[in-house]
C-alpha positions, -999 to +999 in steps of 0.1 A: -386-291-179-399-290-139-371-304-121-394-329-096-382-350-064-395-379-057-387-381-017-393-411+004-399-411+042-394-447+059-409-455+089-379-446+110-376-416+091-405-407+110-399-415+141-422-431+168-448-413+174-441-389+144-411-380+171-389-368+141-415-354+116-401-316+124-367-331+107-385-341+077-398-306+077-370-291+074-350-314+049-385-310+021-372-273+026-343-281+016-352-301-016-379-276-023-350-250-033-344-271-063-374-294-074-409-300-064-415-326-042-435-361-040-431-372-012-436-404-002-447-415+030-444-451+048-468-465+080-456-447+114-439-466+134-458-470+171-451-485+210-468-516+202-464-549+234-436-529+246-415-525+211-412-506+185-433-516+152-445-509+120-482-494+123-482-519+094-468-550+115-491-541+144-522-536+117-514-577+106-518-588+138-551-568+145-567-590+115-549-616+122-568-619+153-596-611+139-596-642+114-586-662+142-623-652+160-599-633+183-607-599+180-587-577+199-588-533+211-586-518+174-584-483+187-543-484+184-550-484+143-557-443+147-545-431+183-510-424+168-524-402+142-546-383+169-519-381+187-494-370+159-524-340+142-523-327+182-485-321+184-482-304+153-517-291+140-539-265+148-577-271+155-589-260+119-566-283+105-574-312+128-607-312+123-600-318+089-580-345+094-597-362+121-638-359+101-612-376+069-597-401+093-632-414+105-643-427+068-609-443+071-614-461+106-650-469+097-636-494+061-611-504+089-644-515+113-659-532+078-624-548+065-619-563+103-659-574+101-650-590+069-628-612+082-640-620+106-671-632+089-649-655+065-615-670+086-602-651+062-577-624+067-569-622+025-566-602-004-590-569-008-600-570+031-561-573+042-550-549+013-583-522+027-572-528+066-536-520+063-546-492+035-562-471+062-545-477+091-515-470+074-496-450+045-529-437+029-543-420+066-499-411+069-503-389+034-531-381+044-520-362+079-486-351+063-502-328+036-517-307+065-487-314+089-465-292+058-494-265+056-493-269+094-454-257+084-462-231+058-452-253+027-482-250+000-488-289+002-515-303-009-522-347-006-534-375-033-573-383-026-574-419-023-600-410-051-577-401-076-543-429-070-524-432-096-511-461-089-524-486-108-519-521-104-531-560-108-556-578-085-528-598-068-537-573-039-514-588-017-484-588-039-493-564-066-474-558-099-474-521-109-489-514-145-469-489-160-489-474-191-526-475-170-506-455-140-495-428-165-531-425-181-546-423-149-520-396-137-540-361-145-549-356-112-514-357-098-500-341-123-521-310-115-514-315-076-480-307-084-482-277-110-503-259-084-483-268-050-445-270-038-449-307-024-476-334-030-476-362+000-484-394-016-488-429+006-461-460-003-472-492-004-512-490-020-525-491-052-558-498-068-567-521-096-582-507-123-615-512-111-606-490-078-602-520-054-571-508-031-538-539-033-505-537-018-472-543-025-448-569-009-429-559+016-406-527+014-432-516-013-431-484-003-399-480-021-413-494-049-438-467-048-414-434-050-400-453-083-428-457-094-439-425-095-409-416-113-416-429-139-451-421-143-438-389-142-407-390-162-421-380-197-435-343-186-407-336-158-371-338-153-373-364-124-349-381-096-355-399-067-337-394-031-345-418-006-345-402+033-325-425+053-302-424+080-270-423+067-258-433+028-241-465+015-218-477+035-189-508+028-209-535+046-240-539+070-225-513+101-248-536+124-224-565+114-186-547+105-178-523+132-142-504+118-133-502+084-159-494+063-160-475+037-187-447+020-193-457-017-204-430-034-218-442-066-237-479-073-242-490-105-283-502-110-270-538-113-247-533-079-272-517-062-300-539-074-280-570-061-268-559-029-311-554-022-315-590-029-281-604-012-291-587+025-282-551+019-310-529+030-303-496+006-333-505-013-360-530-029-342-542-058-381-543-076-378-505-075-346-508-095-360-538-118-390-513-128-376-486-143-354-511-157-381-526-174-391-492-188-361-483-201-355-452-181-323-439-165-333-419-137-313-408-111-313-425-077-302-406-047-297-427-012-291-392+012-280-393+046-308-367+062-285-353+088-259-350+069-281-338+035-242-335+010-237-371+022-252-391-007-246-419-025-259-418-064-274-448-079-270-446-122-274-473-144-239-460-158-223-446-125-183-427-139-150-448-135-147-461-105-113-441-103-088-460-080-115-468-056-116-501-043-135-526-069-155-548-035-176-523-032-202-540-011-200-571+008-227-581+030-246-614+035-283-627+037-296-662+058-327-681+061-320-690+017-322-725+004-313-744-030-335-765-054-322-785-073-336-803-105-334-813-142-323-787-164-355-783-187-376-786-159-359-755-140-361-735-168-400-734-174-401-733-134-382-698-139-404-688-175-432-696-150-420-669-117-409-643-142-437-642-163-464-642-132-442-620-111-450-639-080-414-640-064-380-617-078-353-629-053-335-659-069-309-665-089-295-694-111-258-709-097-232-730-116-247-759-133-235-800-125-239-824-140-259-856-132-260-890-142-255-876-177-285-850-179-273-814-167-292-803-137-297-769-124-287-749-088-314-724-080-306-703-048-341-684-035-334-660-009-362-663+010-365-706+023-400-698+039-413-692+004-402-720-007-413-744+018-446-727+010-441-733-027-427-766-027-458-789-042-457-764-066-415-765-072-427-808-080-449-804-101-422-786-130-400-814-120-407-843-085-371-850-082-362-820-070-343-815-035-347-790-016-325-779+011-328-760+037-309-744+063-283-724+038-270-683+041-253-665+012-224-640+017-221-616-013-192-601-030-206-565-050-186-546-074-189-545-116-156-542-117-145-571-095-134-586-125-103-569-129-089-580-097-071-613-101-076-642-080-104-623-060-128-651-058-093-674-047-091-652-018-124-651-007-129-681-005-100-689+017-100-662+038-137-681+053-117-707+052-098-700+072-123-688+095-139-725+102-167-718+082-174-744+053-183-734+021-213-756+002-210-734-025-190-711-045-199-693-078-182-663-097-194-651-126-177-618-143-213-609-163-233-607-128-207-584-109-209-609-075-190-636-059-220-656-040-207-684-012-227-704-002-224-716+040-242-734+063-273-711+078-253-718+113-253-694+149-231-665+138-212-679+107-226-651+078-218-622+103-182-640+110-178-643+071-190-615+060-162-596+091-136-621+073-136-610+035-143-572+046-114-573+068-093-585+039-108-558+009-079-536+015-057-559+009-075-571-016-076-542-040-041-536-030-032-568-051-051-550-080-028-525-082 
């Protein structure tokens, strides 16, 4: 069976104005020594309003301005591609690409006019604008760049886009069966080429309308392509980053960081939910939901031998620290409601697949009624949905200003007094613990604190600093 690596390159891997593209070319040639490649690209980074931003963020700002009857300069949505093309393409390929980009740019102009007329930058207007000013255009460009670097490569044409989704245009859901049925052209391109370029984040409905995943959706595209191809190829996924996985965010913890060689699907998904930028946790969920075991590696592009491997069942920890990761998440909210009402709300959220990042905390009893606490990891989402939540339970108690610090490791249950040690460490730093939730089945310990000042960073540093002591107690 032919081996395929689905390699995902985010905006930071591309660099501002594609400055890091030569490094991507070197990395692709390394991967090609072992397998064919489907390269999934995010939108590029550009300098805009004095700072480095994703093209997706810039396009959203432009679209919202048009919807507010405040049209702004839109040449920025194409200039970055012209600069990259001029730098990396010969004249023939440059002309071919620019001709195609002109067609995409016309689609962007039509969509922005629609936003201005309707005074709303939503649904397919938003999706089409983002697609043709971002990932789709970048994937076409990278196909030409790879050819210019001597790689036998092609891009996936938007007319044969393999990712089929439902019609939730701004938060689309992947439809695996329909996508497999729509993958013939992708398979043909793989068979004829060494590398196939594909845009992340973007899908199409069954009737051909452009959709987008939620932010971080290029990770999901990489997972979905692997799911589509898993029946015909020996497939793995490589997320190409600046480093492999460490035991905490190096922006928060400066000393004593450990390299994490293996994570389970469960550990990686929890880490992604609770603040570690490893990969979108929904990407793992979609592989899990399709009952597949696709190896995932997080690769340090500058040191490709330094990888974290994510598997359904990784090898034993072999005496390593059972607390693999300590992470923190700000801007959370807790929703309290009667247990039966909460069960209906949870069923609705899971059925509609419109929000995934919440956890059910330990219940409590009030006035002989069992109450459920739901920790939502995006307080802004809760604010937008308050009316929806209260439709299930009018007296729902919603508390904002919360943050959560999380210890992650499937084997933490082996460590005596781990929860009490972690909580006492936080308390010693004068951080008020509002809730502690430790569940063996979920391989995580949650410590809820106030989202105030540096409380989360301080708690993460304090707990991470005690990992060695806790590990010693487990031996």
